[in-house]
C-alpha positions as CSV (number, residue, x, y, z in Angstrom):
1,M,-35.9,-0.2,6.7
2,I,-33.4,2.0,4.8
3,K,-30.8,0.0,2.9
4,V,-27.3,1.5,2.7
5,L,-24.2,0.5,0.9
6,F,-20.8,1.9,2.1
7,V,-18.1,1.8,-0.6
8,C,-14.3,2.3,-0.4
9,V,-11.4,1.1,-2.4
10,H,-10.6,-2.2,-0.8
11,N,-13.5,-2.8,1.6
12,S,-10.8,-3.3,4.2
13,A,-11.3,-0.4,6.7
14,R,-13.5,2.7,6.2
15,S,-16.5,0.9,4.7
16,Q,-16.2,-2.0,7.2
17,M,-16.3,0.5,10.1
18,A,-19.2,2.4,8.8
19,E,-21.2,-0.8,8.1
20,A,-20.5,-2.1,11.7
21,F,-21.6,1.2,13.3
22,L,-24.7,1.7,11.2
23,N,-25.9,-1.9,11.7
24,D,-25.4,-1.5,15.4
25,L,-26.4,2.1,16.2
26,G,-29.1,2.3,13.5
27,K,-30.4,-1.2,13.6
28,D,-34.0,-0.1,14.1
29,Y,-34.0,2.0,10.9
30,F,-31.1,0.8,8.6
31,I,-29.6,-2.3,7.0
32,A,-26.0,-1.7,5.9
33,E,-23.6,-3.5,3.7
34,S,-20.1,-2.6,2.5
35,A,-18.0,-3.3,-0.6
36,G,-14.9,-2.2,-2.3
37,L,-13.8,-1.2,-5.8
38,E,-10.8,-3.7,-5.5
39,P,-11.6,-6.0,-2.5
40,G,-8.6,-6.7,-0.4
41,T,-8.1,-8.0,3.2
42,I,-9.2,-6.4,6.4
43,N,-6.7,-3.8,7.7
44,P,-5.3,-5.1,11.0
45,L,-5.2,-1.5,12.4
46,I,-8.9,-1.2,11.9
47,V,-9.5,-4.6,13.5
48,K,-7.6,-3.5,16.5
49,V,-9.3,-0.1,17.0
50,M,-12.7,-1.4,16.4
51,A,-12.1,-4.2,19.0
52,E,-11.3,-1.4,21.4
53,V,-14.9,-0.3,21.2
54,G,-16.5,-3.7,21.1
55,Y,-16.7,-4.6,17.4
56,D,-15.1,-7.7,16.1
57,L,-14.2,-7.3,12.4
58,S,-11.5,-10.0,12.4
59,Q,-13.6,-12.6,10.5
60,N,-15.2,-10.1,8.0
61,D,-14.9,-10.8,4.3
62,T,-14.3,-8.1,1.8
63,N,-16.8,-7.7,-1.0
64,S,-16.9,-6.3,-4.5
65,V,-19.1,-3.3,-5.3
66,F,-19.2,-4.5,-8.9
67,D,-20.5,-8.0,-7.9
68,Y,-23.3,-6.3,-5.9
69,Y,-24.1,-4.2,-8.9
70,K,-24.2,-7.2,-11.2
71,E,-26.5,-9.0,-8.8
72,G,-28.9,-6.1,-9.1
73,R,-28.9,-5.2,-5.4
74,L,-31.0,-2.2,-4.5
75,Y,-30.0,0.5,-2.0
76,S,-31.7,3.7,-0.8
77,Y,-28.3,5.3,-0.2
78,I,-24.8,4.7,-1.5
79,I,-22.2,6.3,0.7
80,K,-18.6,6.6,-0.7
81,V,-16.2,6.7,2.2
82,C,-13.1,6.7,0.0
83,D,-11.4,9.8,-1.5
84,L,-13.3,11.7,-4.2
85,E,-11.2,10.4,-7.1
86,N,-11.7,6.8,-6.3
87,G,-15.4,7.4,-5.5
88,Q,-15.9,8.4,-9.2
89,R,-15.2,4.7,-10.1
90,C,-18.3,3.5,-8.2
91,P,-21.0,2.1,-10.5
92,V,-24.4,3.9,-10.5
93,F,-27.0,1.8,-8.7
94,P,-30.5,2.0,-10.2
95,L,-33.1,3.5,-7.9
96,A,-30.5,4.7,-5.2
97,R,-32.2,7.8,-3.9
98,N,-29.1,9.5,-2.7
99,V,-25.3,9.2,-3.1
100,L,-23.2,10.7,-0.4
101,D,-19.4,11.4,-0.4
102,W,-17.8,11.2,3.0
103,N,-14.1,11.3,1.7
104,F,-12.0,9.8,4.5
105,E,-8.3,9.2,4.4
106,D,-7.2,5.6,3.6
107,P,-5.7,4.0,6.7
108,A,-3.4,2.0,4.4
109,A,-1.6,5.3,3.8
110,F,-1.1,6.1,7.5
111,T,2.6,6.6,8.3
112,G,4.6,6.8,11.6
113,T,5.2,4.4,14.4
114,E,2.7,1.7,15.2
115,E,1.2,3.8,18.0
116,E,1.0,6.9,15.7
117,K,-0.9,4.8,13.1
118,L,-3.2,3.5,15.8
119,E,-3.9,7.0,17.0
120,K,-4.8,8.0,13.4
121,A,-7.0,5.0,13.1
122,R,-8.8,5.9,16.3
123,H,-9.4,9.4,15.0
124,L,-10.8,7.9,11.8
125,R,-13.0,5.6,13.8
126,Y,-14.4,8.6,15.7
127,K,-15.1,10.6,12.6
128,I,-16.9,7.7,10.9
129,R,-19.0,7.0,14.0
130,E,-20.0,10.7,14.1
131,N,-21.0,10.6,10.4
132,V,-23.0,7.5,11.0
133,I,-24.8,9.1,14.0
134,D,-25.5,12.2,11.8
135,L,-26.9,9.9,9.1
136,I,-29.2,8.1,11.5
137,D,-30.5,11.4,13.0
138,T,-31.0,12.9,9.5
139,Y,-32.6,10.1,7.6
140,K,-34.4,7.8,10.1
141,D,-37.6,9.8,9.8
142,S,-37.8,9.1,6.0
143,I,-39.0,5.5,6.7
């Protein structure tokens, strides 16, 4: 199994979505976890749009990437789903074979009406799911 850590700023949206998708769609090849640089609370927009496609994130906790680092957790891949600047703050995990930068917009910064924000969150969900599928297709054979 390939162990993957998804990292974003608050572990409240992007990393949670990526973790859910990879643990479901790639369950035969991957084990995913997620964490944040500054753990917060789950973004309600993300809870709603993930529920639309059958994923319940409402009870998820947020985790600290620095706690995982201090525990000595090992990952084959670290995938930073935050913007490039914040991704630079991520600790270097020993033995991680690869670090990927996916650089998605933070849903906490979405503006507009509630429906406009939901539409942006749905688009983000789609993009993250597509990246996860590409990851599975690309790396599953390295097991």
